[in-house]
C-alpha positions in Angstrom: 111.3 114.7 78.3 112.3 113.6 81.8 112.0 110.1 83.0 111.9 108.6 86.4 115.4 107.2 85.9 116.7 110.7 85.1 115.2 112.0 88.4 116.7 109.2 90.5 118.8 111.7 92.3 115.5 113.1 93.7 114.2 109.7 94.7 113.6 109.5 98.5 112.6 106.8 100.9 109.1 105.7 100.0 106.3 107.3 102.0 103.8 104.7 100.7 104.3 101.2 99.5 102.6 99.4 96.6 101.8 95.7 96.4 102.7 94.1 93.1 99.0 93.8 92.2 98.5 97.5 92.8 101.6 98.4 90.7 100.4 96.2 87.8 96.9 97.8 87.8 98.4 101.3 88.0 100.9 100.6 85.2 98.0 99.2 83.0 95.9 102.3 83.8 98.8 104.6 83.0 99.5 102.9 79.7 95.9 103.8 78.6 96.4 107.5 79.5 97.3 109.9 76.7 101.1 109.8 76.1 102.6 112.6 78.2 106.0 112.5 79.7 106.7 112.3 83.4 103.3 111.1 84.6 103.2 109.8 88.2 100.7 108.4 90.6 99.9 111.1 93.0 98.7 109.8 96.4 97.2 112.5 98.7 94.8 113.2 101.6 92.3 116.0 101.8 89.6 117.1 104.2 86.3 115.3 103.6 84.6 111.9 103.8 82.6 110.6 106.7 85.6 110.3 109.0 87.2 113.8 108.4 90.0 113.0 105.9 89.8 111.1 102.6 92.4 109.5 100.3 92.9 110.5 96.7 94.9 109.1 93.8 95.4 110.7 90.4 97.9 110.7 87.6 99.8 114.0 87.8 103.0 115.9 87.0 105.7 116.2 89.6 105.9 119.5 91.6 108.9 120.9 93.4 107.8 120.0 96.9 106.8 116.4 96.1 108.5 113.3 97.5 109.1 110.9 94.7 109.9 107.2 94.6 109.6 104.3 92.2 107.9 101.1 93.3 107.6 98.1 91.0 108.3 100.4 88.1 105.6 102.9 89.0 106.6 106.5 89.9 104.7 107.6 93.0 104.6 111.2 94.3 103.3 112.5 97.6 103.2 116.1 98.7 104.7 117.1 102.0 101.5 117.6 103.9 99.9 114.3 102.8 103.2 112.5 103.6 102.6 113.2 107.3 99.3 111.3 107.1 100.4 108.5 104.7 103.8 107.5 105.9 104.0 103.7 106.2 100.8 103.1 104.3 100.4 100.2 101.8 98.3 100.5 98.6 96.8 97.2 97.4 94.5 96.2 94.5 92.0 93.4 94.3 89.9 92.6 91.2 87.3 90.8 93.3 83.7 91.4 92.3 82.6 92.4 95.8 85.0 94.7 97.7 87.5 95.0 94.8 89.5 98.0 93.9 92.3 99.9 95.5 92.7 99.7 99.3 95.0 101.7 101.5 96.2 100.2 104.7 97.2 103.2 106.8 98.9 102.6 110.2 98.4 106.3 111.1 94.6 106.1 110.8 92.9 106.0 114.2 89.6 105.0 112.6 88.2 104.6 109.1 84.7 104.3 107.7 83.2 101.2 106.0 84.0 102.5 102.5 87.7 102.5 103.2 88.2 105.9 101.5 88.1 108.1 104.6 89.8 108.1 107.9 90.5 110.1 111.0 94.1 110.7 112.1 
């Protein structure tokens, strides 16, 4: 069983940042996942959405080419290709009834759609 602390020698400068509210929500969601060692929040981009690229977040295992960091006690991994699009982004969470959920503020996005889940770089 490998923990984030044991992998600290692999920790790099953070590609993305988490607000405290996002980290709390992610930690709560992760605690409800089936108990498996070394689960991280994977943040990525992929082709799709109404603006050409879209964000994705899943709980996943670490891969060799991932950049890993720990933010507010949450392990976050980003693959090398996604890191180029996400560098400097901040993930926030709001539990408001209208417009709540996770939001990604990406300084690299030239434009984004109204849903906030897709962007163009």
